[in-house]
C-alpha positions in Angstrom: 0.0 0.0 0.0 2.9 2.4 0.8 4.3 1.9 -2.7 1.1 2.8 -4.4 0.7 6.0 -2.2 4.2 7.0 -3.1 3.6 6.4 -6.8 0.4 8.5 -6.8 2.2 11.3 -4.9 5.0 11.3 -7.4 2.5 11.3 -10.3 0.7 14.3 -8.8 4.0 16.2 -8.3 5.3 15.3 -11.8 6.1 18.2 -14.1 3.1 19.1 -16.2 0.6 17.5 -13.8 -2.3 19.8 -13.0 -3.3 20.5 -9.5 -6.8 21.3 -8.3 -5.9 25.0 -8.3 -4.7 24.8 -11.9 -8.1 23.3 -12.9 -10.0 26.1 -11.2 -7.8 28.9 -12.6 -6.4 27.7 -15.9 -3.7 29.6 -17.7 -4.7 31.7 -20.7 -3.1 29.2 -23.0 -5.1 26.3 -21.4 -8.3 28.4 -21.6 -7.6 29.1 -25.3 -7.1 25.4 -26.0 -10.4 24.6 -24.3 -12.2 27.3 -26.2 -10.7 26.1 -29.5 -11.8 22.6 -28.7 -15.3 23.8 -27.8 -15.7 25.9 -31.0 -14.3 23.1 -33.2 -16.9 20.6 -31.8 -19.6 23.2 -32.3 -18.4 23.8 -35.9 -18.4 20.1 -36.7 -21.9 19.7 -35.5 -23.0 22.7 -37.5 -21.3 21.4 -40.6 -23.0 18.1 -40.2 -26.4 19.8 -39.8 -25.9 21.9 -42.9 -24.8 18.9 -44.9 -27.8 16.9 -43.8 -30.1 19.8 -44.5 -28.6 20.3 -48.0 -29.1 16.6 -48.9 -32.7 16.7 -47.5 -33.4 19.6 -49.9 -32.1 17.5 -52.8 -34.3 14.6 -51.8 -37.3 16.9 -51.5 -36.7 18.4 -54.9 -36.3 15.0 -56.5 -39.4 13.7 -54.8 -41.4 16.6 -56.1 -40.7 15.5 -59.7 -43.0 13.2 -61.6 -42.0 9.6 -62.3 -41.5 10.6 -66.0 -39.1 13.4 -65.0 -37.2 11.1 -62.8 -36.9 8.5 -65.6 -35.6 11.2 -67.8 -32.8 11.7 -65.3 -32.2 8.0 -65.1 -33.7 7.6 -61.6 -36.6 5.8 -60.0 -38.3 7.1 -56.9 -36.9 4.3 -54.7 -33.3 5.1 -55.8 -33.5 8.8 -54.8 -31.7 8.3 -51.4 -29.0 6.2 -53.1 -28.5 8.9 -55.7 -28.3 11.8 -53.2 -26.0 9.9 -50.8 -24.0 8.1 -53.5 -20.7 9.7 -52.5 -21.1 8.3 -49.0 -22.4 4.8 -49.9 -20.0 3.8 -52.6 
Protein backbone atom coordinates (compact mmCIF):
# COMPACT_ATOMS: atom_id res chain seq x y z
CA UNK A 1 0.00 0.00 0.00
CA UNK A 2 2.86 2.38 0.77
CA UNK A 3 4.32 1.89 -2.68
CA UNK A 4 1.06 2.84 -4.41
CA UNK A 5 0.68 5.97 -2.23
CA UNK A 6 4.22 7.01 -3.08
CA UNK A 7 3.61 6.41 -6.78
CA UNK A 8 0.42 8.47 -6.76
CA UNK A 9 2.16 11.32 -4.89
CA UNK A 10 4.99 11.26 -7.43
CA UNK A 11 2.52 11.33 -10.31
CA UNK A 12 0.69 14.29 -8.76
CA UNK A 13 3.99 16.19 -8.34
CA UNK A 14 5.30 15.34 -11.80
CA UNK A 15 6.11 18.22 -14.14
CA UNK A 16 3.07 19.10 -16.22
CA UNK A 17 0.59 17.51 -13.81
CA UNK A 18 -2.32 19.77 -13.03
CA UNK A 19 -3.29 20.50 -9.48
CA UNK A 20 -6.84 21.27 -8.33
CA UNK A 21 -5.88 24.96 -8.25
CA UNK A 22 -4.73 24.77 -11.90
CA UNK A 23 -8.06 23.28 -12.92
CA UNK A 24 -9.98 26.06 -11.16
CA UNK A 25 -7.79 28.85 -12.56
CA UNK A 26 -6.44 27.67 -15.91
CA UNK A 27 -3.72 29.60 -17.66
CA UNK A 28 -4.68 31.73 -20.65
CA UNK A 29 -3.13 29.16 -22.99
CA UNK A 30 -5.09 26.31 -21.39
CA UNK A 31 -8.28 28.36 -21.61
CA UNK A 32 -7.58 29.13 -25.28
CA UNK A 33 -7.09 25.40 -25.99
CA UNK A 34 -10.37 24.59 -24.27
CA UNK A 35 -12.22 27.30 -26.19
CA UNK A 36 -10.66 26.11 -29.46
CA UNK A 37 -11.84 22.57 -28.75
CA UNK A 38 -15.32 23.81 -27.85
CA UNK A 39 -15.70 25.89 -31.01
CA UNK A 40 -14.26 23.09 -33.16
CA UNK A 41 -16.85 20.65 -31.83
CA UNK A 42 -19.65 23.19 -32.34
CA UNK A 43 -18.41 23.79 -35.88
CA UNK A 44 -18.36 20.08 -36.66
CA UNK A 45 -21.92 19.72 -35.45
CA UNK A 46 -23.03 22.74 -37.45
CA UNK A 47 -21.33 21.44 -40.60
CA UNK A 48 -23.03 18.08 -40.19
CA UNK A 49 -26.38 19.82 -39.78
CA UNK A 50 -25.86 21.91 -42.92
CA UNK A 51 -24.77 18.85 -44.90
CA UNK A 52 -27.82 16.90 -43.83
CA UNK A 53 -30.08 19.85 -44.51
CA UNK A 54 -28.60 20.30 -47.98
CA UNK A 55 -29.11 16.63 -48.85
CA UNK A 56 -32.65 16.70 -47.52
CA UNK A 57 -33.37 19.60 -49.85
CA UNK A 58 -32.07 17.51 -52.77
CA UNK A 59 -34.28 14.58 -51.77
CA UNK A 60 -37.32 16.85 -51.46
CA UNK A 61 -36.66 18.39 -54.88
CA UNK A 62 -36.32 14.98 -56.54
CA UNK A 63 -39.42 13.66 -54.76
CA UNK A 64 -41.37 16.63 -56.13
CA UNK A 65 -40.65 15.47 -59.72
CA UNK A 66 -43.01 13.18 -61.59
CA UNK A 67 -42.01 9.61 -62.33
CA UNK A 68 -41.48 10.57 -65.98
CA UNK A 69 -39.15 13.42 -65.00
CA UNK A 70 -37.21 11.06 -62.75
CA UNK A 71 -36.91 8.49 -65.57
CA UNK A 72 -35.58 11.23 -67.84
CA UNK A 73 -32.81 11.71 -65.27
CA UNK A 74 -32.20 7.98 -65.10
CA UNK A 75 -33.74 7.60 -61.64
CA UNK A 76 -36.61 5.80 -60.04
CA UNK A 77 -38.30 7.06 -56.89
CA UNK A 78 -36.92 4.26 -54.72
CA UNK A 79 -33.34 5.10 -55.80
CA UNK A 80 -33.48 8.80 -54.80
CA UNK A 81 -31.72 8.35 -51.43
CA UNK A 82 -28.99 6.24 -53.07
CA UNK A 83 -28.51 8.91 -55.71
CA UNK A 84 -28.31 11.75 -53.20
CA UNK A 85 -25.95 9.90 -50.83
CA UNK A 86 -23.98 8.09 -53.53
CA UNK A 87 -20.69 9.70 -52.50
CA UNK A 88 -21.06 8.25 -49.00
CA UNK A 89 -22.41 4.83 -49.90
CA UNK A 90 -20.00 3.78 -52.61
